[in-house]
TORGU-521657 format. One line per field, with one value per residue (C-alpha): residue in one letter; x, y, z. Coordinates in steps of 0.1 Angstrom, whole numbers, plus 5000, padded with zeros to 4 digits. Layout:
<atoms>
rest [A:...]
c1 [X:...]
c2 [Y:...]
c3 [Z:...]
</atoms>
This chain:
<atoms>
rest [M:P:L:P:K:P:P:A:R:P:G:D:L:V:E:T:T:A:R:A:T:P:R:Q:A:S:P:A:A:V:P:G:P:A:L:D:T:S:R:S:A:S:R:G:R:S:T:K:S:R:P:V:A:A:I:L:S:K:P:A:T:P:A:P:K:T:A:P:V:A:A:P:A:P:V:P:A:A:A:P:A:A:P:A:R:T:A:K:A:P:A:A:D:K:P:V:P:P:P:A:S:P:A:P:A:T:A:P:A:P:T:P:R:P:S:A:T:R:A:R:P:R:R:L:P:T:A:Q:R:K:L:F:V:L:D:T:N:V:L:L:H:D:P:S:S:L:F:R:F:A:E:H:D:V:F:L:P:M:I:V:L:E:E:L:D:H:Q:K:K:G:M:S:E:V:A:R:N:A:R:Q:V:S:R:Y:L:D:Q:L:I:G:T:A:D:L:S:Q:G:V:P:L:D:S:L:G:N:S:E:A:L:G:A:L:Y:F:Q:T:R:P:T:D:T:R:L:P:L:E:L:P:M:G:K:A:D:N:V:I:L:G:I:V:H:G:L:R:Q:E:N:P:K:R:E:I:V:L:V:S:K:D:I:N:M:R:L:K:A:R:A:L:D:L:P:A:E:D:Y:L:N:D:H:V:L:D:D:S:D:L:L:Y:D:G:V:M:P:L:P:E:N:F:W:N:K:H:G:K:D:I:E:S:W:Q:Q:N:G:L:T:W:Y:R:V:R:G:P:L:C:S:Q:F:I:V:N:E:F:V:Y:Y:E:G:E:M:P:L:Y:A:Q:V:R:E:V:T:G:K:S:A:V:L:S:T:L:R:D:F:S:H:A:K:N:S:V:W:G:V:T:T:R:N:R:E:Q:N:F:A:L:N:L:L:M:N:P:D:I:D:F:V:S:L:L:G:Q:A:G:T:G:K:T:L:L:A:L:A:S:G:L:A:Q:T:F:E:T:K:R:Y:T:E:I:I:I:T:R:A:T:V:P:V:G:D:D:I:G:F:L:P:G:T:E:E:E:K:M:L:P:W:M:G:A:L:E:D:N:L:E:V:L:H:Q:G:A:A:G:A:L:G:V:P:G:G:S:N:G:Q:D:W:N:K:T:P:A:M:D:L:I:R:S:R:I:K:V:K:S:M:N:F:M:R:G:R:T:F:L:N:K:F:L:I:I:D:E:A:Q:N:L:T:P:K:Q:M:K:T:L:V:T:R:A:G:P:G:T:K:I:V:C:L:G:N:I:A:Q:I:D:T:P:Y:L:T:E:G:S:S:G:L:T:Y:V:V:D:R:F:K:G:W:P:H:A:G:H:I:T:L:Q:R:G:E:R:S:R:L:A:D:Y:A:S:D:A:L]
c1 [3865:3880:3901:3939:3951:3968:4006:4022:4053:4053:4076:4051:4024:4041:4048:4013:3998:4020:4008:3972:3970:3991:3973:3982:4018:4012:4010:4046:4057:4035:4057:4050:4057:4072:4096:4125:4121:4159:4161:4132:4147:4184:4179:4167:4134:4146:4170:4143:4124:4151:4143:4114:4128:4128:4092:4081:4100:4085:4072:4037:4034:4002:4009:3998:3963:3976:3991:3967:3980:4016:4045:4053:4067:4104:4099:4131:4118:4088:4108:4096:4060:4065:4057:4024:4014:4024:4003:3972:3978:3959:3927:3929:3937:3916:3879:3868:3857:3885:3890:3869:3900:3907:3935:3939:3974:3969:3940:3957:3988:4023:4035:4050:4087:4096:4114:4084:4061:4083:4086:4050:4040:4015:4001:4009:3982:3978:3993:4025:4030:4050:4034:4059:4050:4066:4080:4075:4112:4111:4084:4102:4134:4119:4083:4082:4090:4054:4060:4094:4083:4076:4048:4045:4020:4025:4008:4006:3997:3975:4003:4024:3998:3997:4035:4033:4008:4031:4060:4043:4048:4078:4102:4127:4134:4116:4085:4084:4087:4058:4036:4045:4036:4002:3996:4005:3981:3953:3957:3958:3928:3902:3870:3886:3876:3904:3896:3901:3935:3944:3963:3996:3999:3968:3989:4010:4037:4037:4064:4043:4020:4010:3983:3984:3966:3957:3950:3912:3906:3923:3950:3961:3992:4002:4039:4059:4079:4065:4072:4057:4029:4028:4058:4052:4079:4065:4030:4043:4061:4028:4010:4036:4032:3994:3996:4018:3993:3964:3982:4005:4010:4020:4054:4052:4083:4090:4109:4126:4156:4160:4186:4173:4138:4152:4171:4140:4121:4148:4147:4109:4115:4100:4116:4129:4149:4165:4152:4177:4161:4180:4214:4234:4259:4258:4295:4314:4345:4328:4325:4340:4374:4381:4415:4425:4460:4470:4485:4521:4512:4491:4514:4518:4481:4471:4502:4493:4479:4482:4475:4489:4486:4491:4462:4460:4495:4487:4495:4465:4465:4439:4445:4427:4424:4402:4408:4393:4358:4363:4374:4350:4350:4371:4387:4424:4447:4484:4512:4545:4567:4594:4571:4552:4518:4495:4465:4428:4402:4385:4364:4354:4340:4338:4373:4390:4396:4411:4436:4452:4482:4480:4495:4521:4510:4538:4562:4567:4561:4525:4517:4481:4480:4513:4502:4519:4507:4525:4511:4495:4459:4463:4477:4446:4423:4439:4436:4398:4395:4414:4396:4369:4350:4344:4313:4311:4340:4337:4367:4367:4394:4403:4413:4445:4445:4442:4406:4397:4431:4431:4395:4401:4434:4419:4389:4411:4433:4403:4386:4414:4439:4419:4386:4366:4344:4331:4332:4336:4306:4312:4286:4284:4261:4258:4258:4277:4301:4291:4263:4248:4258:4225:4217:4245:4243:4249:4241:4240:4278:4286:4264:4283:4318:4321:4314:4341:4372:4386:4382:4402:4430:4434:4434:4463:4482:4473:4482:4517:4506:4478:4502:4523:4494:4476:4507:4498:4516:4513:4516:4552:4571:4548:4516:4485:4478:4441:4442:4464:4452:4456:4432:4407:4406:4402:4374:4355:4352:4345:4309:4298:4262:4238:4221:4188:4184:4196:4162:4151:4185:4205:4243:4259:4296:4303:4327:4306:4323:4301:4322:4313:4290:4289:4263:4238:4209:4204:4175:4196:4224:4200:4187:4222:4235:4205:4212:4240:4235:4256:4294:4291:4314:4304:4330:4318:4342:4338:4348:4321:4338:4328:4290:4273:4238:4213:4199:4226:4252:4281:4258:4229:4249:4243:4280:4279:4248:4263:4296:4276:4252:4277:4301:4308:4293:4317:4315:4320:4350:4358:4389:4394:4425:4444:4474:4473:4497:4488:4515:4532:4512:4479:4489:4498:4467:4445:4461:4466:4434]
c2 [9708:9727:9708:9716:9739:9724:9725:9752:9734:9705:9684:9688:9675:9641:9638:9647:9623:9594:9602:9606:9572:9548:9517:9524:9516:9484:9459:9464:9456:9428:9405:9373:9344:9323:9350:9328:9306:9302:9285:9262:9253:9249:9233:9202:9187:9160:9161:9166:9193:9218:9239:9257:9292:9284:9274:9304:9328:9316:9343:9329:9347:9369:9406:9425:9440:9474:9483:9474:9501:9502:9484:9447:9437:9445:9483:9497:9520:9542:9574:9586:9582:9608:9639:9623:9615:9650:9666:9647:9649:9681:9664:9641:9669:9699:9699:9703:9677:9662:9674:9659:9649:9611:9600:9563:9559:9580:9563:9529:9526:9528:9497:9472:9466:9437:9417:9418:9408:9378:9366:9366:9330:9312:9277:9256:9237:9201:9186:9206:9196:9165:9140:9128:9096:9097:9066:9063:9068:9102:9114:9098:9114:9149:9155:9188:9171:9174:9211:9209:9202:9238:9239:9201:9177:9150:9116:9094:9057:9041:9017:9047:9059:9023:9023:9058:9044:9015:9039:9065:9048:9054:9083:9079:9105:9083:9081:9118:9124:9100:9118:9152:9140:9128:9163:9179:9156:9162:9200:9199:9177:9195:9193:9192:9168:9143:9132:9167:9172:9193:9226:9223:9261:9260:9260:9290:9271:9297:9279:9248:9256:9221:9198:9167:9136:9104:9070:9068:9039:9007:9011:8986:8972:8946:8950:8938:8915:8891:8906:8895:8920:8915:8937:8975:8985:8964:8977:9013:9003:8988:9021:9041:9018:9021:9059:9060:9038:9061:9093:9087:9124:9133:9127:9104:9102:9080:9096:9073:9073:9035:9027:8992:9007:9031:9002:8981:9010:9016:8979:8983:9014:9036:9070:9072:9098:9104:9131:9159:9189:9183:9182:9213:9206:9183:9176:9174:9188:9221:9223:9254:9246:9279:9284:9304:9303:9337:9340:9349:9384:9392:9419:9435:9439:9445:9461:9497:9521:9494:9504:9486:9490:9471:9459:9432:9421:9414:9433:9444:9453:9470:9459:9468:9449:9426:9395:9411:9407:9369:9368:9355:9368:9346:9328:9322:9333:9325:9333:9314:9334:9360:9380:9352:9360:9339:9360:9359:9379:9402:9424:9426:9459:9459:9456:9462:9438:9439:9411:9403:9382:9350:9337:9310:9281:9259:9276:9262:9296:9297:9261:9253:9229:9216:9211:9227:9226:9206:9220:9251:9240:9230:9265:9280:9258:9268:9305:9299:9278:9303:9333:9345:9363:9331:9313:9284:9264:9234:9212:9186:9161:9125:9103:9114:9150:9161:9174:9161:9168:9205:9210:9193:9211:9245:9238:9228:9258:9282:9264:9261:9288:9318:9308:9317:9287:9269:9233:9212:9193:9165:9147:9126:9107:9071:9054:9021:9011:8974:8955:8972:8957:8965:8983:8995:8996:9025:9063:9086:9092:9056:9046:9072:9062:9034:9059:9083:9063:9092:9113:9089:9086:9123:9128:9104:9126:9157:9143:9156:9191:9189:9182:9212:9236:9227:9224:9189:9155:9141:9104:9097:9069:9042:9057:9051:9084:9079:9080:9111:9143:9161:9138:9138:9176:9175:9150:9172:9198:9174:9163:9136:9140:9122:9140:9124:9148:9180:9194:9223:9229:9261:9260:9291:9297:9261:9247:9223:9197:9177:9147:9126:9153:9139:9114:9141:9152:9190:9189:9173:9197:9227:9212:9211:9244:9263:9251:9277:9304:9335:9328:9293:9281:9251:9230:9205:9177:9151:9135:9134:9105:9083:9086:9056:9069:9055:9079:9105:9114:9138:9164:9160:9156:9180:9188:9199:9219:9240:9245:9260:9280:9295:9305:9342:9349:9371:9349:9315:9298:9266:9247:9215:9197:9181:9163:9134:9136:9103:9081:9071:9038:9057:9081:9053:9034:9064:9066:9030:9015]
c3 [3383:3354:3329:3328:3302:3272:3272:3252:3240:3215:3238:3266:3243:3239:3276:3285:3261:3275:3310:3300:3282:3302:3289:3253:3258:3278:3250:3241:3276:3286:3307:3288:3311:3283:3269:3279:3249:3245:3279:3273:3240:3250:3284:3266:3275:3251:3222:3196:3215:3214:3183:3202:3194:3157:3158:3177:3154:3121:3098:3102:3136:3134:3133:3164:3162:3175:3141:3113:3089:3100:3082:3090:3124:3119:3120:3134:3161:3170:3170:3135:3147:3175:3153:3141:3177:3187:3161:3171:3209:3215:3203:3234:3258:3247:3258:3222:3197:3175:3140:3112:3092:3093:3116:3111:3127:3158:3176:3184:3206:3192:3172:3197:3194:3171:3199:3222:3193:3183:3219:3228:3236:3215:3214:3184:3166:3178:3147:3151:3188:3197:3221:3248:3266:3300:3317:3355:3363:3347:3371:3401:3391:3386:3398:3379:3346:3336:3330:3312:3276:3265:3239:3234:3249:3276:3277:3308:3304:3330:3340:3350:3374:3388:3394:3410:3435:3444:3450:3472:3505:3526:3535:3508:3481:3455:3477:3482:3445:3438:3463:3448:3413:3426:3441:3408:3389:3414:3411:3373:3368:3389:3370:3335:3308:3306:3271:3258:3275:3306:3300:3318:3325:3347:3379:3369:3349:3321:3301:3297:3268:3260:3274:3296:3283:3302:3288:3290:3266:3255:3229:3202:3219:3193:3189:3159:3182:3208:3243:3276:3282:3319:3324:3328:3303:3276:3282:3278:3246:3233:3241:3222:3192:3194:3195:3165:3146:3156:3149:3119:3111:3147:3163:3193:3215:3245:3273:3298:3321:3316:3291:3284:3278:3252:3236:3233:3218:3192:3183:3177:3156:3182:3189:3225:3243:3277:3300:3297:3314:3347:3329:3337:3309:3279:3282:3315:3297:3296:3333:3349:3365:3382:3365:3333:3319:3305:3270:3263:3251:3281:3294:3260:3256:3292:3307:3296:3322:3349:3385:3416:3454:3486:3507:3535:3527:3491:3459:3438:3401:3379:3343:3311:3279:3258:3279:3310:3298:3299:3335:3362:3398:3421:3391:3393:3365:3361:3337:3339:3315:3322:3345:3363:3378:3401:3409:3417:3399:3424:3402:3365:3350:3312:3298:3331:3360:3395:3403:3437:3443:3464:3496:3489:3510:3495:3518:3553:3570:3555:3563:3574:3603:3592:3556:3527:3491:3464:3432:3417:3420:3457:3464:3447:3468:3501:3491:3488:3519:3541:3528:3553:3525:3506:3520:3496:3481:3457:3450:3422:3415:3411:3440:3457:3447:3484:3485:3520:3535:3524:3536:3570:3576:3568:3590:3620:3616:3615:3644:3669:3659:3646:3664:3633:3635:3666:3652:3620:3607:3582:3562:3531:3509:3522:3488:3489:3461:3463:3481:3511:3545:3561:3593:3616:3654:3676:3677:3647:3648:3653:3623:3602:3613:3587:3560:3573:3566:3547:3578:3599:3573:3570:3608:3610:3585:3604:3638:3641:3631:3656:3685:3676:3671:3703:3725:3738:3735:3701:3707:3701:3719:3705:3719:3698:3679:3682:3720:3725:3742:3708:3691:3719:3717:3679:3680:3705:3678:3648:3644:3620:3609:3586:3558:3567:3596:3580:3571:3593:3609:3608:3613:3630:3627:3615:3590:3570:3548:3523:3511:3481:3469:3433:3446:3456:3435:3429:3453:3481:3475:3478:3511:3525:3513:3525:3561:3563:3589:3596:3597:3582:3554:3532:3513:3487:3477:3450:3418:3391:3375:3405:3406:3423:3425:3399:3373:3381:3355:3353:3338:3363:3395:3424:3425:3388:3396:3423:3405:3375:3396:3420:3392:3394:3428:3448:3479:3462:3445:3427:3418:3399:3412:3384:3398:3423:3452:3471:3457:3425:3426:3428:3401:3377:3385:3378:3343:3334:3348]
</atoms>
């Protein structure tokens, strides 16, 4: 077949050469799996493993082999090299031998971009890598913690494997995590030599550039203080001490979720850290609250070229200004000056945003199942709960702010009045505040009723509104409110379910309320939220200041996790309720106690 004719225009030469040699441009665009070094550094494997980006960006990074004669890595762009490549391009396209003149800079591919060159992953020398000794509770808390230490190494003492073997039996979350860790270890080991270390990226975890080491020989475990060596914690402390004696030039760090374990390590002058990779936020005060107060000069800077229109009974505004870029979709903004504004952000495009006014649920004509709001945040919450375009709502707040009452009232109104949902499903984490009372008799719903005291309390408050909305007797004249026809009809549409049987289910057109969500782990929260089918709305309620689950903190709670992950999604909203409305006694107790 005859060769194609060479292009006549210089511009065509560049384009033809780029198409003729597609492999030459690939090194600059290699999708390195560990390019996200900022995440691996900032999301905190431990507090001392964070400066990963600084290590990877040292000037000692070797220059790419594709540019041996070119300038150093920070070359601005490859545009000046285009003429040289154009002049030599015919030599690759014409069916004649290339010219005899030397062309040192034209044969290799163009110089990769500096950003791609700096971000390419590389393994650090063993002496520069930290060695993290994992406690058993870290693996039981997060089975994937083996792969969360970036370019550093992981060490597992033999006593940790022994404790994992003791925890693998049963159907609890801890037992499932222990079995998952065992599966990871089995897949990693394969036929590798344990004494040389097992690469942690062999299963496709590209961010884990270190190696996994097992204790394969006895370690000098003589501690400076006399501790009973029959206890697993003390054995691990002795191993950490022995590793430091054997490797004085290498940094050895113990990682444990046990506070007392870390205290004993510090007393023995052994570095110890908490496992922080599962923390969404380092400080709970930085958690997104869903509300932004507008400054006093808002209208002066954003009132120019404003557009307004009416839609669905609400007033919509398109404003432009520097503050618009800070807005988040479905965030509530308010201004209480001469021209008050209470609005919800509907769209953000650069320095312009679309705002819509809100329905005033504090007025009796807009009451929801007989409930009217008492403060600004409650009105914001009901606007989210009554909006059919919002599929996920999270409400945070201290005791007495009205989280359960607002969620239940909106669910009843949309189930009985507008027929938007077929029934209400309520579940919660069964974590006791004090000692567990043991097994409970009865069916699934009967076992869950002792945990649903909040449901009964709020149904009593909503009883009068239920009688008026349903047109049935409400239980006056001394009749027990719990045995009225109105309550019988309501209870037929309210189902109390246990979280233990949620896996595999799909809820269609349901109003799902997850109470006490602060006691859920991120994995449990994901299991519940992914049960939602078409037409289902999920409402998460909780107070991150009242966490009763061991090893969960304000930064690692499943409720904090979903608030941060759903922030900015057009079909999700969040509000933190600030003011308690239960009673003056409860308000004073929250502040004084």
